[in-house]
C-alpha positions in Angstrom: -22.6 71.6 72.0 -19.0 72.3 71.4 -16.2 69.9 70.4 -13.2 68.8 72.4 -9.8 68.8 70.7 -6.7 67.1 72.1 -3.2 68.1 70.9 -0.5 65.5 71.6 2.8 67.3 71.5 3.2 71.0 71.6 6.6 71.8 70.0 6.9 74.6 67.5 4.5 73.2 64.9 1.9 72.0 67.5 2.1 75.4 69.2 1.7 77.2 65.8 -1.5 75.3 65.2 -2.8 75.7 68.7 -2.2 79.5 68.5 -4.2 79.7 65.3 -7.1 77.6 66.7 -7.4 79.5 70.0 -7.5 82.8 68.1 -10.7 81.6 66.4 -11.8 79.1 69.0 -15.6 79.4 69.1 -17.2 76.7 71.2 -14.2 74.4 71.4 -12.4 72.9 74.4 -8.6 72.5 73.9 -6.4 70.1 75.8 -2.7 69.5 75.4 -0.5 66.6 76.4 3.1 67.7 76.5 5.9 66.1 78.7 8.2 69.2 78.6 7.4 71.6 81.4 8.5 74.6 79.5 6.4 73.7 76.4 3.5 73.0 78.7 3.8 76.4 80.3 3.8 78.0 76.8 0.7 76.1 75.8 -1.1 77.0 78.9 -0.7 80.7 78.1 -3.1 80.2 75.1 -5.8 79.2 77.6 -5.6 75.5 76.7 -5.8 72.8 79.5 -2.5 71.1 79.8 -1.2 67.8 81.1 2.1 66.0 81.2 0.8 62.7 80.1 -2.4 60.9 78.9 -3.1 59.9 82.5 -3.4 63.6 83.4 -6.4 64.0 81.1 -8.8 62.5 83.6 -12.2 61.9 82.0 -11.6 64.0 78.9 -13.0 62.4 75.8 -11.8 64.2 72.7 -13.6 64.4 69.4 -10.4 65.2 67.5 -6.9 64.1 68.5 -4.0 65.9 66.8 -0.7 63.9 66.9 2.1 66.4 66.7 5.1 64.5 67.9 8.3 63.7 66.0 8.1 60.8 63.5 10.8 58.8 65.3 8.8 58.5 68.5 5.3 58.0 67.1 5.4 54.3 67.7 6.1 54.8 71.4 3.7 57.8 72.0 0.6 57.0 69.9 -0.7 53.5 70.9 -2.2 54.6 74.3 -4.4 57.1 72.5 -6.2 54.2 70.7 -8.5 54.2 73.7 -10.2 57.2 72.2 -11.7 55.0 69.5 -14.6 57.4 68.7 -12.3 60.3 67.8 -10.8 61.2 64.5 -7.0 61.2 64.6 -5.0 63.8 62.7 -1.2 63.1 62.3 1.2 65.8 61.2 4.3 63.5 61.4 6.2 63.5 58.1 6.6 60.1 56.5 4.4 58.2 59.0 1.9 56.2 56.9 -1.7 55.4 57.5 -0.8 51.8 57.7 1.6 52.5 60.6 -1.0 54.7 62.3 -3.7 52.1 61.9 -1.4 49.5 63.4 -1.1 51.6 66.6 -4.6 52.9 66.8 -6.7 50.1 65.5 -7.8 48.9 62.1 -11.1 50.8 62.2 -9.6 54.1 63.4 -10.6 57.3 61.5 -7.3 58.9 60.6 -6.2 62.0 58.6 -2.6 62.7 57.7 -1.9 66.4 57.3 1.1 68.5 56.6 1.0 72.0 58.1 3.8 74.6 58.2 4.9 77.2 60.7 3.2 80.2 59.1 0.1 78.7 60.7 1.1 80.6 63.8 0.1 83.8 62.1 -2.9 82.5 60.1 -0.8 82.2 56.9 -0.2 78.4 56.9 -0.7 75.8 54.2 -2.3 72.6 55.3 -2.7 69.6 52.9 -4.5 66.5 54.1 -5.4 62.9 53.2 -8.2 60.9 54.9 -8.7 57.2 55.2 -12.0 55.6 54.4 -13.2 55.6 58.1 -13.3 59.4 58.3 -16.9 60.7 57.9 -17.8 63.7 56.0 -18.7 65.5 59.2 -15.3 64.7 60.8 -13.5 65.8 57.7 -15.3 69.1 57.7 -14.6 69.6 61.4 -10.9 69.0 60.9 -10.8 71.3 57.9 -12.5 74.1 59.8 -9.7 73.8 62.5 -7.0 73.8 59.9 -8.6 76.7 58.0 -8.2 78.8 61.1 -4.5 78.8 60.5 -4.4 79.4 56.7 -5.1 77.7 53.4 -6.2 74.1 53.1 -6.1 71.4 50.5 -6.8 67.7 50.1 -5.1 65.0 48.0 -6.6 61.7 46.9 -3.4 59.7 46.9 -1.5 59.2 50.2 1.7 58.6 48.2 1.8 62.3 47.4 2.0 63.4 51.0 5.8 63.2 50.9 5.8 65.6 47.9 3.5 68.0 49.9 6.0 67.8 52.8 8.9 68.7 50.5 7.1 71.8 49.2 4.9 73.4 51.8 6.0 71.6 54.9 9.7 72.3 54.5 9.2 75.2 52.2 9.3 78.0 54.8 12.9 77.0 55.7 13.8 77.4 52.0 12.4 80.9 51.9 14.0 81.8 55.2 17.4 80.7 53.8 16.8 82.8 50.6 16.1 85.8 52.9 19.4 85.1 54.7 21.2 84.9 51.3 19.6 88.1 50.0 20.5 90.0 53.2 24.1 88.7 53.1 24.4 89.7 49.4 23.2 93.2 50.4 25.9 93.4 53.1 28.5 92.1 50.7 27.6 94.9 48.3 28.2 97.5 51.0 24.9 98.1 52.7 24.7 98.1 56.5 23.4 95.0 58.3 20.0 96.4 59.5 19.1 97.9 56.1 20.2 94.7 54.4 17.9 92.7 56.6 15.0 95.1 56.0 15.5 95.1 52.2 15.5 91.3 52.1 12.5 90.8 54.4 10.3 93.4 52.8 11.2 92.4 49.3 10.3 88.8 49.8 7.2 89.6 51.8 6.0 92.2 49.3 6.7 90.0 46.3 4.9 87.1 47.9 1.8 89.1 48.7 1.8 90.6 45.2 2.0 87.2 43.6 -0.7 85.7 45.9 -3.1 88.6 45.3 -2.7 88.7 41.5 -4.5 86.7 38.8 -1.2 86.9 36.8 1.1 83.9 36.7 4.4 84.3 38.6 6.3 83.8 35.4 4.5 86.7 33.8 5.0 88.9 36.9 8.7 88.1 36.5 8.7 89.2 32.9 6.9 92.4 33.7 9.6 93.5 36.1 12.5 92.5 33.8 13.5 95.1 31.2 15.6 93.8 28.4 19.2 94.6 29.1 18.4 95.9 32.5 19.6 95.2 36.0 17.0 92.5 36.7 17.8 90.8 33.5 21.5 90.7 34.4 20.6 88.9 37.8 18.2 86.5 36.1 20.9 85.4 33.7 22.6 84.0 36.8 19.5 82.4 38.3 17.8 81.1 35.2 18.8 77.5 34.4 20.2 77.0 37.9 17.6 77.8 40.4 14.9 75.5 39.0 17.0 72.4 38.9 18.5 73.2 42.3 15.0 73.6 43.8 13.9 70.3 42.3 17.0 68.6 43.7 16.3 70.0 47.1 12.6 69.1 47.1 13.4 65.6 45.9 15.9 65.1 48.8 13.2 66.3 51.2 10.6 64.0 49.6 12.9 61.0 49.7 13.7 61.6 53.3 10.0 61.6 54.1 9.7 58.2 52.3 12.7 56.9 54.3 11.1 58.1 57.6 8.0 56.2 56.7 9.9 53.0 56.0 11.8 53.3 59.2 
């Protein structure tokens, strides 16, 4: 018998996950609660059953409930879903702790916090999770199977590390997109036309990422292999080295601290 999955909130991240799930659905029944008519229509195109509110679900009893709404509105949105006490709840809200979620859903609720990222929409996401003591091995495996449909998965044993995960893989795609923007703009500033500049930046980042992921060689060694002493790459790295590392840590720390603040708020 198949399982029933309920997605609460279908914005960009929720839709990215839903798209990945439906592509490898198997014997799974997907339902979406989304108040926005436009986002509901987009979700319906995947084949999922959609409703504007929890009341629109009728007699649906989900096995897994994904909570994909903004952290700031979790306290308003989540409590009514506590009626699905037999389900495992999966929250993707940055900074929202298990203590808060348990307060809304009930002390005995089975809850997983996870942090996905938008490449999940093309099956290239990174999802790291933490489960409370009420999550059974079977429920954990079922959730991991769903997440794995959208990319790589991982687990942490300390909930306190979730804010660090958010800062790296959750927010990380935006950092990479900005680097692509900067690389393309540098190409234009050096005299190349706009379209070629964009292509150079996109393909260079995509190709380097695939090479690094598919190689057993450490990224630092790959960097050294393409850096001839006194050459053009060495000249560029003289600018980056000593600056990019500390700047990246500063940015990731700011993201981590913001996640902590969201949880406290």
